[in-house]
C-alpha positions in Angstrom: 167.6 140.8 138.5 165.0 142.6 136.3 161.3 142.3 136.6 158.8 143.0 133.8 155.6 144.7 134.6 152.6 144.9 132.3 150.1 147.7 133.1 146.9 149.3 132.0 146.3 153.1 132.4 143.0 154.9 132.1 141.9 158.5 132.9 140.1 161.5 131.5 142.2 162.6 128.5 144.3 165.7 128.9 147.8 166.7 128.0 150.7 165.2 130.1 149.2 161.7 131.0 151.9 159.8 129.2 154.6 162.0 130.8 153.2 161.2 134.3 153.6 157.6 133.8 156.9 157.8 131.9 158.4 160.0 134.7 157.4 157.5 137.4 159.0 154.7 135.4 162.2 156.6 134.8 162.5 158.0 138.4 162.5 154.4 139.6 165.1 153.2 137.1 162.6 151.5 134.8 162.8 151.1 131.1 159.7 151.5 129.0 159.7 148.5 126.5 156.5 148.8 124.6 153.0 150.3 124.7 149.7 150.9 122.9 147.7 154.0 123.8 144.9 156.0 122.5 142.1 158.4 123.1 138.7 156.7 123.3 135.4 158.5 124.2 137.1 161.2 126.1 139.3 158.9 128.0 143.0 158.1 127.6 143.6 154.4 127.8 146.6 152.3 127.3 148.7 149.2 128.0 152.4 149.2 128.5 155.3 146.9 129.4 158.2 148.1 131.5 161.4 146.5 132.9 162.6 147.5 136.4 165.1 146.2 139.0 163.4 143.6 141.1 164.2 145.5 144.3 162.4 148.6 143.0 159.1 147.0 141.9 157.2 147.8 145.0 158.3 151.5 145.1 157.5 151.9 141.4 154.1 150.2 141.8 153.3 152.5 144.8 154.3 155.6 142.8 152.1 154.5 139.9 149.1 153.8 142.1 149.4 157.4 143.6 148.7 158.7 140.1 145.1 157.9 140.9 145.1 161.2 143.0 145.9 163.0 139.6 143.0 161.2 137.8 145.0 158.4 136.2 144.1 154.7 137.3 147.1 152.3 136.8 146.6 148.6 137.3 149.9 146.6 137.3 150.6 143.0 136.7 153.9 141.2 137.0 154.7 139.4 133.7 154.9 135.6 134.2 157.5 133.4 132.9 158.4 134.1 129.3 155.7 132.8 127.2 156.4 130.3 124.5 155.4 131.6 121.1 152.8 129.2 119.7 153.4 127.8 116.3 151.1 128.9 113.6 150.4 131.3 110.9 150.0 135.0 111.6 147.1 136.4 109.6 145.2 139.6 109.2 141.5 139.9 109.4 139.7 142.9 107.9 136.0 143.5 108.4 133.7 146.3 107.2 129.9 146.6 107.2 126.8 148.4 108.4 127.2 148.9 112.2 125.0 146.8 114.4 125.3 145.1 117.8 127.0 141.7 117.8 129.4 141.8 115.0 132.5 141.3 117.1 130.8 138.6 119.2 130.0 136.5 116.2 133.4 136.9 114.5 135.3 136.3 117.8 133.1 133.2 118.4 134.3 131.7 115.1 137.9 132.5 115.9 137.6 131.0 119.4 136.0 127.8 118.1 139.1 127.3 116.0 141.5 128.2 118.8 142.6 131.3 116.9 144.2 133.8 119.2 143.6 137.6 118.6 146.9 139.3 119.2 145.9 142.8 118.2 142.4 144.4 117.4 141.5 147.8 116.4 137.8 148.9 115.6 135.8 152.0 114.9 132.5 153.4 113.7 132.7 155.7 110.8 130.3 157.6 108.6 129.6 155.8 105.4 130.4 157.8 102.2 127.4 159.8 100.7 125.1 159.5 103.7 125.0 155.7 103.8 124.6 155.5 107.6 127.3 154.2 109.9 129.9 151.6 109.1 131.8 149.4 111.6 135.3 148.6 110.7 137.7 146.3 112.4 141.3 145.0 111.7 142.9 142.3 113.7 146.2 140.4 113.8 145.5 136.8 114.7 147.6 133.6 115.3 146.0 130.6 113.6 147.5 127.4 115.2 149.6 125.2 113.0 147.0 122.5 113.6 144.2 124.6 112.1 143.6 125.1 108.4 143.4 128.9 107.6 140.9 128.1 104.8 138.6 126.4 107.3 138.6 129.5 109.5 138.0 131.7 106.4 135.2 129.5 105.3 133.4 129.7 108.7 133.9 133.4 108.7 132.3 133.7 105.3 129.3 131.7 106.4 128.4 134.3 109.0 129.4 137.4 106.9 126.2 137.3 104.9 124.1 137.1 108.0 126.1 140.0 109.6 126.1 141.9 106.2 129.8 142.6 106.4 132.7 142.1 104.1 135.4 139.9 105.7 139.0 139.1 104.6 141.3 136.8 106.3 144.8 136.2 104.8 148.3 135.4 105.9 150.1 138.5 107.1 152.5 140.0 104.8 156.1 140.3 105.9 
């Protein structure tokens, strides 16, 4: 019987951190299924999902927790029963505007009010062209429930876009 583990990892960035985790997974007969990892503010952070024989879960978790001695914190969660994929429309949300506090709070508030699930989110601050200050950019993949009108979500986002001084696009994902 196989168990699936979802884990987060974080530590001061340096070469070899992925190898530390990958070696522990492989040494315990695990299979690396998927991951998202990146360098943020001097830290290496990520989330990953692995599969391992049920009888080896405890020893793998112990080995991963011992990585803290090498500066890498790993938090492990056992994946619950297979989630049922909700019906709806996958859409992309793109946002760009002058950076200021509260942009994501406002946008995510509209999404939550409509029951829209954020499946993936990437954001960053960048220098505006020609000395125009700092821009905040975000791109998200969201799942709009089948019972929710994508146009209504878009309309509510457009209402707050002017106050936030951002350009927003919400459209069905291609593919």
